[in-house]
DSSP file (Angstrom, degrees, kcal/mol; ACC not computed):
  #  RESIDUE AA STRUCTURE BP1 BP2  ACC     N-H-->O    O-->H-N    N-H-->O    O-->H-N    TCO  KAPPA ALPHA  PHI   PSI    X-CA   Y-CA   Z-CA
    1    1 A M    >         0   0    0      0, 0.0     3,-1.3     0, 0.0     4,-0.3   0.000 360.0 360.0 360.0 132.9    7.2  212.7  159.0
    2    2 A L  G >   +     0   0    0      1,-0.3     3,-1.9     2,-0.2   100,-0.1   0.860 360.0  63.9 -60.6 -38.2    3.6  211.9  160.0
    3    3 A E  G 3  S+     0   0    0      1,-0.3    -1,-0.3    98,-0.1    95,-0.0   0.705  99.0  56.3 -65.3 -16.6    3.7  214.2  163.1
    4    4 A N  G <  S+     0   0    0     -3,-1.3    -1,-0.3     2,-0.1    -2,-0.2   0.512  93.9  86.7 -90.1  -5.9    4.2  217.2  160.8
    5    5 A K  S <  S-     0   0    0     -3,-1.9     2,-0.3    -4,-0.3    -3,-0.0  -0.455  71.0-134.0 -87.5 164.4    1.0  216.5  158.8
    6    6 A S        -     0   0    0     -2,-0.1     2,-0.1     1,-0.0    -2,-0.1  -0.884  27.0-101.5-115.7 152.2   -2.5  217.6  159.6
    7    7 A C        -     0   0    0     -2,-0.3    62,-0.0    88,-0.1    -1,-0.0  -0.433  32.8-154.6 -70.6 144.1   -5.6  215.5  159.4
    8    8 A V        -     0   0    0     -2,-0.1    87,-0.2    60,-0.0    59,-0.0  -0.941  26.3-101.4-119.0 143.1   -7.9  215.9  156.4
    9    9 A P        -     0   0    0      0, 0.0     2,-0.3     0, 0.0    60,-0.0  -0.316  37.8-153.6 -61.4 143.2  -11.6  215.1  156.4
   10   10 A C        -     0   0    0      4,-0.0     2,-0.4    83,-0.0    78,-0.0  -0.789  20.5-100.8-115.2 163.7  -12.5  211.8  154.9
   11   11 A Q    >   -     0   0    0     -2,-0.3     3,-2.2     4,-0.1     2,-0.1  -0.662  36.3-110.9 -86.6 133.1  -15.8  210.7  153.2
   12   12 A R  T 3  S+     0   0    0     -2,-0.4    77,-0.2     1,-0.3    76,-0.1  -0.387 106.3  18.2 -57.8 133.1  -18.3  208.6  155.1
   13   13 A G  T 3  S+     0   0    0     75,-1.8    -1,-0.3     1,-0.2    76,-0.1   0.434  93.3 139.2  83.0  -1.8  -18.4  205.2  153.6
   14   14 A G    <   -     0   0    0     -3,-2.2    -1,-0.2     1,-0.1    -4,-0.0  -0.223  63.1 -84.7 -68.0 167.2  -15.0  205.6  151.9
   15   15 A P        -     0   0    0      0, 0.0    -1,-0.1     0, 0.0     3,-0.1  -0.513  38.6-128.6 -77.6 139.6  -12.6  202.7  151.9
   16   16 A P        -     0   0    0      0, 0.0    77,-0.2     0, 0.0    23,-0.0  -0.319  46.7 -72.6 -71.8 167.8  -10.3  202.2  154.8
   17   17 A L        -     0   0    0     75,-3.2    75,-0.3     1,-0.1     2,-0.1  -0.276  51.7-113.9 -57.7 145.2   -6.6  201.7  154.2
   18   18 A E     >  -     0   0    0     -3,-0.1     4,-2.3     1,-0.1     3,-0.4  -0.480  32.4-104.3 -75.9 157.7   -5.6  198.5  152.6
   19   19 A S  H  > S+     0   0    0      1,-0.2     4,-2.5     2,-0.2     5,-0.2   0.871 119.7  52.1 -53.3 -44.9   -3.4  196.2  154.8
   20   20 A G  H  > S+     0   0    0      1,-0.2     4,-1.8     2,-0.2    -1,-0.2   0.892 110.0  48.8 -61.6 -40.9   -0.2  197.0  153.0
   21   21 A E  H  > S+     0   0    0     -3,-0.4     4,-2.1     2,-0.2    -1,-0.2   0.923 111.9  48.9 -64.2 -44.6   -0.7  200.7  153.3
   22   22 A A  H  X S+     0   0    0     -4,-2.3     4,-2.4     1,-0.2    -2,-0.2   0.897 109.7  51.9 -62.7 -41.0   -1.4  200.4  157.0
   23   23 A H  H  X S+     0   0    0     -4,-2.5     4,-0.6    -5,-0.2    -1,-0.2   0.854 109.3  50.5 -66.6 -34.0    1.7  198.2  157.6
   24   24 A N  H >< S+     0   0    0     -4,-1.8     3,-0.5    -5,-0.2     4,-0.3   0.912 112.8  46.1 -67.7 -41.6    3.8  200.8  155.8
   25   25 A L  H >< S+     0   0    0     -4,-2.1     3,-1.7     1,-0.2     4,-0.4   0.858 104.0  60.5 -70.8 -35.2    2.4  203.7  158.0
   26   26 A I  H >< S+     0   0    0     -4,-2.4     3,-1.1     1,-0.3     6,-0.3   0.725  88.8  73.6 -68.8 -17.4    2.8  201.8  161.2
   27   27 A K  T << S+     0   0    0     -4,-0.6    -1,-0.3    -3,-0.5    -2,-0.2   0.798  94.3  53.4 -61.6 -26.8    6.5  201.6  160.6
   28   28 A E  T <  S+     0   0    0     -3,-1.7    -1,-0.3    -4,-0.3    -2,-0.2   0.589 116.5  38.0 -83.4 -11.1    6.6  205.3  161.5
   29   29 A T  S X  S+     0   0    0     -3,-1.1     3,-2.0    -4,-0.4    -1,-0.3  -0.526  74.2 166.9-132.4  65.2    4.8  204.6  164.8
   30   30 A P  T 3   +     0   0    0      0, 0.0    -1,-0.1     0, 0.0    -3,-0.1   0.637  68.1  62.5 -66.1 -16.4    6.4  201.3  165.8
   31   31 A D  T 3  S+     0   0    0      2,-0.1    13,-0.3    12,-0.0     2,-0.2   0.502  89.1  89.0 -85.9  -1.7    5.2  201.2  169.4
   32   32 A W    <   -     0   0    0     -3,-2.0     2,-0.3    -6,-0.3    11,-0.2  -0.594  63.6-155.3 -90.9 155.4    1.6  201.0  168.2
   33   33 A E  E     -A   42   0A   0      9,-2.4     9,-2.2    -2,-0.2     2,-0.2  -0.950  16.6-111.7-132.4 154.0   -0.2  197.8  167.5
   34   34 A F  E     -A   41   0A   0     -2,-0.3     2,-0.3     7,-0.2     7,-0.2  -0.528  32.4-174.2 -79.2 147.7   -3.1  196.7  165.3
   35   35 A L  E  >> +A   40   0A   0      5,-2.3     4,-1.6    -2,-0.2     5,-1.5  -0.913  56.0  22.9-132.7 163.2   -6.4  195.6  166.9
   36   36 A D  T >45S-     0   0    0     -2,-0.3     3,-0.8     1,-0.2    -1,-0.2   0.906 135.5 -41.2  48.8  62.1   -9.6  194.1  165.5
   37   37 A N  T 345S-     0   0    0      1,-0.2    -1,-0.2    -3,-0.1    -3,-0.0   0.883 112.4 -56.9  55.7  42.3   -8.4  192.7  162.2
   38   38 A E  T 345S+     0   0    0      2,-0.1    54,-0.3     1,-0.1    -1,-0.2   0.776 111.4 117.8  62.4  30.4   -6.2  195.7  161.6
   39   39 A S  T <<5S+     0   0    0     -4,-1.6     2,-0.3    -3,-0.8    47,-0.3   0.487  75.5  30.8-100.8  -5.2   -9.1  198.1  161.8
   40   40 A K  E   < -A   35   0A   0     -5,-1.5    -5,-2.3    45,-0.1     2,-0.3  -0.966  65.3-147.8-145.6 157.9   -7.7  200.0  164.8
   41   41 A I  E     +AB  34  84A   0     43,-2.4    43,-2.8    -2,-0.3     2,-0.3  -0.973  20.4 175.9-127.3 148.6   -4.4  201.0  166.3
   42   42 A C  E     -AB  33  83A   0     -9,-2.2    -9,-2.4    -2,-0.3     2,-0.3  -0.974  12.9-172.0-147.5 160.2   -3.6  201.4  170.0
   43   43 A R  E     - B   0  82A   0     39,-1.9    39,-2.7    -2,-0.3     2,-0.5  -0.976  15.9-143.1-151.9 142.9   -0.7  202.1  172.4
   44   44 A K  E     - B   0  81A   0     -2,-0.3     2,-0.3   -13,-0.3    37,-0.2  -0.940  17.7-158.7-108.1 127.3   -0.4  202.0  176.2
   45   45 A Y  E     - B   0  80A   0     35,-3.2    35,-1.9    -2,-0.5     2,-0.4  -0.820   8.3-140.3-105.6 144.5    1.9  204.7  177.7
   46   46 A I  E     + B   0  79A   0     -2,-0.3     2,-0.3    33,-0.2    33,-0.3  -0.861  21.3 178.3-110.9 140.1    3.4  204.3  181.2
   47   47 A F        -     0   0    0     31,-2.4     3,-0.1    -2,-0.4     4,-0.0  -0.847  39.3-114.8-133.9 168.2    3.7  207.1  183.8
   48   48 A K  S    S-     0   0    0     -2,-0.3     2,-0.3     1,-0.1    -1,-0.0   0.744  90.7 -12.7 -75.7 -24.4    5.0  207.5  187.3
   49   49 A N  S  > S-     0   0    0      1,-0.1     4,-1.6    27,-0.1    29,-0.4  -0.927  77.2 -82.6-163.2-178.9    1.6  208.3  188.8
   50   50 A F  H  > S+     0   0    0     -2,-0.3     4,-2.7    27,-0.2     5,-0.2   0.891 118.7  56.8 -65.7 -42.6   -2.0  209.2  188.2
   51   51 A V  H  > S+     0   0    0      1,-0.2     4,-2.5     2,-0.2    -1,-0.2   0.899 107.8  47.5 -61.9 -42.6   -1.4  213.0  187.8
   52   52 A E  H  > S+     0   0    0      2,-0.2     4,-2.3     1,-0.2    -1,-0.2   0.910 112.6  49.3 -64.8 -41.6    1.1  212.4  184.9
   53   53 A A  H  X S+     0   0    0     -4,-1.6     4,-2.4     2,-0.2    -2,-0.2   0.906 112.7  47.6 -63.7 -41.2   -1.2  210.0  183.2
   54   54 A M  H  X S+     0   0    0     -4,-2.7     4,-2.1     2,-0.2    -2,-0.2   0.909 110.7  50.9 -67.0 -42.5   -4.1  212.5  183.5
   55   55 A A  H  X S+     0   0    0     -4,-2.5     4,-2.0    -5,-0.2    -2,-0.2   0.912 111.5  48.7 -61.6 -42.3   -2.0  215.4  182.2
   56   56 A F  H  X S+     0   0    0     -4,-2.3     4,-2.7     1,-0.2     5,-0.2   0.935 109.4  51.3 -62.6 -46.8   -1.0  213.3  179.2
   57   57 A S  H  X S+     0   0    0     -4,-2.4     4,-2.3     1,-0.2    -1,-0.2   0.874 109.5  51.3 -61.1 -35.9   -4.5  212.3  178.4
   58   58 A N  H  X S+     0   0    0     -4,-2.1     4,-2.0     2,-0.2    -1,-0.2   0.903 109.9  48.9 -66.3 -40.9   -5.6  216.0  178.6
   59   59 A K  H  X S+     0   0    0     -4,-2.0     4,-2.1     2,-0.2    -2,-0.2   0.905 111.5  49.5 -65.2 -41.0   -2.8  217.0  176.1
   60   60 A V  H  X S+     0   0    0     -4,-2.7     4,-2.4     1,-0.2    -2,-0.2   0.921 109.9  51.9 -63.0 -42.7   -3.8  214.2  173.8
   61   61 A G  H  X S+     0   0    0     -4,-2.3     4,-2.2    -5,-0.2    -2,-0.2   0.879 108.0  52.1 -60.3 -38.8   -7.4  215.3  174.0
   62   62 A E  H  X S+     0   0    0     -4,-2.0     4,-2.3     2,-0.2    -1,-0.2   0.921 111.0  45.4 -65.4 -44.3   -6.4  218.9  173.1
   63   63 A I  H  X S+     0   0    0     -4,-2.1     4,-2.1     2,-0.2     6,-0.2   0.870 111.5  54.0 -69.2 -34.4   -4.5  217.8  170.0
   64   64 A C  H  X>S+     0   0    0     -4,-2.4     5,-1.8     2,-0.2     4,-1.3   0.930 110.5  46.1 -61.5 -44.8   -7.4  215.5  169.0
   65   65 A E  H  <5S+     0   0    0     -4,-2.2     3,-0.2     1,-0.2    -2,-0.2   0.909 112.1  50.8 -65.0 -42.0   -9.8  218.4  169.2
   66   66 A A  H  <5S+     0   0    0     -4,-2.3    -1,-0.2     1,-0.2    -2,-0.2   0.864 116.5  40.7 -63.8 -36.5   -7.5  220.8  167.3
   67   67 A E  H  <5S-     0   0    0     -4,-2.1    -1,-0.2     2,-0.2    -2,-0.2   0.587 105.1-127.4 -88.1 -11.7   -7.1  218.2  164.5
   68   68 A G  T  <5S+     0   0    0     -4,-1.3     2,-0.4    -3,-0.2    -3,-0.2   0.794  77.2 111.1  69.1  27.1  -10.7  217.2  164.5
   69   69 A H      < -     0   0    0     -5,-1.8     2,-0.3    -6,-0.2    -2,-0.2  -0.922  56.3-153.7-137.1 109.3   -9.8  213.5  164.8
   70   70 A H        -     0   0    0     -2,-0.4    15,-0.4    -3,-0.1     2,-0.2  -0.601   4.6-152.1-101.5 143.7  -10.7  212.0  168.2
   71   71 A A        -     0   0    0     -2,-0.3     2,-0.7    13,-0.1    13,-0.2  -0.586  23.2-118.4-100.2 162.3   -9.2  209.1  170.1
   72   72 A D  E     -C   83   0A   0     11,-2.4    11,-2.1    -2,-0.2     2,-0.4  -0.944  42.9-171.5 -95.3 118.6  -10.6  206.7  172.6
   73   73 A I  E     +C   82   0A   0     -2,-0.7     2,-0.4     9,-0.2     9,-0.2  -0.951  15.3 175.4-120.7 129.6   -8.6  207.5  175.7
   74   74 A T  E     +C   81   0A   0      7,-2.3     7,-3.3    -2,-0.4     2,-0.3  -0.993  10.4 170.4-128.3 140.8   -8.5  205.5  179.0
   75   75 A F  E     +C   80   0A   0     -2,-0.4     2,-0.2     5,-0.3     5,-0.2  -0.980   8.4 152.9-147.2 160.6   -6.2  206.3  181.9
   76   76 A G  E >   -C   79   0A   0      3,-2.0     3,-1.5    -2,-0.3     2,-0.5  -0.820  61.3 -19.9-160.8-161.5   -5.6  205.4  185.5
   77   77 A W  T 3  S-     0   0    0      1,-0.3   -27,-0.2    -2,-0.2     3,-0.1  -0.416 129.9 -12.1 -63.5 110.1   -2.8  205.3  188.0
   78   78 A G  T 3  S+     0   0    0     -2,-0.5   -31,-2.4   -29,-0.4     2,-0.3   0.532 121.7  73.3  82.3   8.3    0.5  205.1  185.9
   79   79 A Y  E <   -BC  46  76A   0     -3,-1.5    -3,-2.0   -33,-0.3     2,-0.3  -0.995  46.1-171.2-150.5 157.5   -1.0  204.4  182.5
   80   80 A C  E     -BC  45  75A   0    -35,-1.9   -35,-3.2    -2,-0.3     2,-0.4  -0.930  12.9-160.0-146.1 125.2   -2.8  205.9  179.5
   81   81 A S  E     -BC  44  74A   0     -7,-3.3    -7,-2.3    -2,-0.3     2,-0.4  -0.899   7.0-165.6-107.6 135.0   -4.1  203.9  176.6
   82   82 A V  E     -BC  43  73A   0    -39,-2.7   -39,-1.9    -2,-0.4     2,-0.4  -0.975   3.7-172.0-124.6 133.0   -4.9  205.6  173.3
   83   83 A L  E     -BC  42  72A   0    -11,-2.1   -11,-2.4    -2,-0.4     2,-0.4  -0.986   3.3-171.5-126.7 130.7   -6.9  204.0  170.5
   84   84 A F  E     +B   41   0A   0    -43,-2.8   -43,-2.4    -2,-0.4     2,-0.3  -0.967  20.0 136.4-123.0 140.9   -7.4  205.4  167.0
   85   85 A Y        -     0   0    0     -2,-0.4     2,-0.9   -15,-0.4     7,-0.2  -0.902  53.6-103.8-164.9 162.5   -9.6  204.4  164.1
   86   86 A T  B >>> -D   91   0B   0      5,-3.2     5,-1.5   -47,-0.3     4,-1.0  -0.807  24.5-164.2 -98.7 108.4  -11.8  206.4  161.7
   87   87 A H  G >45S+     0   0    0     -2,-0.9     3,-0.6     1,-0.2    -1,-0.2   0.872  84.7  61.2 -57.5 -41.2  -15.4  206.0  162.7
   88   88 A K  G 345S+     0   0    0      1,-0.3   -75,-1.8     2,-0.1    -1,-0.2   0.823 117.9  28.1 -59.1 -33.2  -16.7  207.3  159.3
   89   89 A I  G <45S-     0   0    0     -3,-0.8    -1,-0.3     2,-0.2    -2,-0.2   0.383 102.3-126.6-111.0   2.3  -15.0  204.5  157.4
   90   90 A K  T <<5S+     0   0    0     -4,-1.0     2,-0.3    -3,-0.6    -3,-0.2   0.894  82.7  46.9  54.1  44.5  -15.0  201.8  160.1
   91   91 A G  B   <S-D   86   0B   0     -5,-1.5    -5,-3.2   -76,-0.1     2,-0.3  -0.926  97.8 -38.0-177.9-158.8  -11.3  201.3  159.7
   92   92 A L        +     0   0    0    -54,-0.3   -75,-3.2    -2,-0.3     2,-0.3  -0.675  42.7 177.4 -96.7 144.1   -8.0  203.0  159.4
   93   93 A H    >>  -     0   0    0     -2,-0.3     3,-1.4   -77,-0.2     4,-0.9  -0.881  48.4-101.3-131.6 161.4   -7.1  206.1  157.6
   94   94 A E  H >> S+     0   0    0     -2,-0.3     4,-2.2     1,-0.3     3,-0.6   0.852 119.3  69.0 -53.8 -33.4   -3.8  208.0  157.3
   95   95 A N  H 3> S+     0   0    0      1,-0.2     4,-2.6     2,-0.2    -1,-0.3   0.851  92.4  57.9 -54.4 -36.3   -5.3  210.4  159.9
   96   96 A D  H <> S+     0   0    0     -3,-1.4     4,-1.8     1,-0.2    -1,-0.2   0.892 109.0  44.0 -63.4 -38.9   -5.1  207.7  162.5
   97   97 A F  H <X S+     0   0    0     -4,-0.9     4,-2.3    -3,-0.6    -1,-0.2   0.839 110.3  55.2 -76.4 -33.6   -1.3  207.3  162.0
   98   98 A I  H  X S+     0   0    0     -4,-2.2     4,-2.2     2,-0.2    -2,-0.2   0.939 111.4  45.4 -59.7 -46.5   -0.8  211.1  161.9
   99   99 A M  H  X S+     0   0    0     -4,-2.6     4,-2.4     2,-0.2    -2,-0.2   0.858 109.5  54.7 -68.7 -34.9   -2.5  211.3  165.3
  100  100 A A  H  X S+     0   0    0     -4,-1.8     4,-2.4     2,-0.2    -1,-0.2   0.925 110.0  47.3 -61.8 -43.8   -0.5  208.3  166.6
  101  101 A A  H  X S+     0   0    0     -4,-2.3     4,-2.1     2,-0.2    -2,-0.2   0.895 112.2  49.2 -65.3 -40.3    2.7  210.1  165.7
  102  102 A K  H  X S+     0   0    0     -4,-2.2     4,-1.8     2,-0.2    -1,-0.2   0.884 110.8  50.9 -65.5 -38.0    1.5  213.4  167.3
  103  103 A T  H  X S+     0   0    0     -4,-2.4     4,-2.1     2,-0.2    -2,-0.2   0.910 109.1  50.5 -65.9 -42.4    0.6  211.4  170.4
  104  104 A D  H  X S+     0   0    0     -4,-2.4     4,-2.5     1,-0.2    -2,-0.2   0.900 107.6  54.4 -60.4 -40.5    4.1  209.9  170.5
  105  105 A A  H  X S+     0   0    0     -4,-2.1     4,-0.8     2,-0.2    -1,-0.2   0.892 107.3  50.1 -61.9 -39.8    5.6  213.3  170.2
  106  106 A I  H >< S+     0   0    0     -4,-1.8     3,-0.8     1,-0.2     4,-0.5   0.928 111.7  48.4 -62.6 -44.8    3.6  214.5  173.2
  107  107 A Y  H >< S+     0   0    0     -4,-2.1     3,-1.2     1,-0.2    -2,-0.2   0.887 108.2  54.1 -62.3 -39.8    4.9  211.5  175.2
  108  108 A N  H 3< S+     0   0    0     -4,-2.5    -1,-0.2     1,-0.2    -2,-0.2   0.638  95.4  69.5 -72.9 -13.8    8.5  212.1  174.1
  109  109 A E  T <<        0   0    0     -4,-0.8    -1,-0.2    -3,-0.8    -2,-0.2   0.742 360.0 360.0 -71.7 -23.6    8.3  215.7  175.4
  110  110 A K    <         0   0    0     -3,-1.2    -1,-0.2    -4,-0.5    -2,-0.1   0.495 360.0 360.0 -67.6 360.0    8.2  214.6  179.0
């Protein structure tokens, strides 16, 4: 299971995942979708109010910091959108899917 893995550092300029690899990994995070020619993944989470969305975004930020793999997070009243991609390689890495699974686990705790 991806959520039980930890992120590993990748090399700047290394190759991003090939499309087939990314499609296999996204099967473990089925509520996520590809963006920008499959170079990023994102998901929008729904909440009852602003406070819940903010609390979730803070928890996601904490796990990102702990794993050393950071998301682009936007939130507002009743929603939080999370976007992952690996800046160093300008595309997707297994780390992005690990973090997507960890983010889903946080959401499922509520």
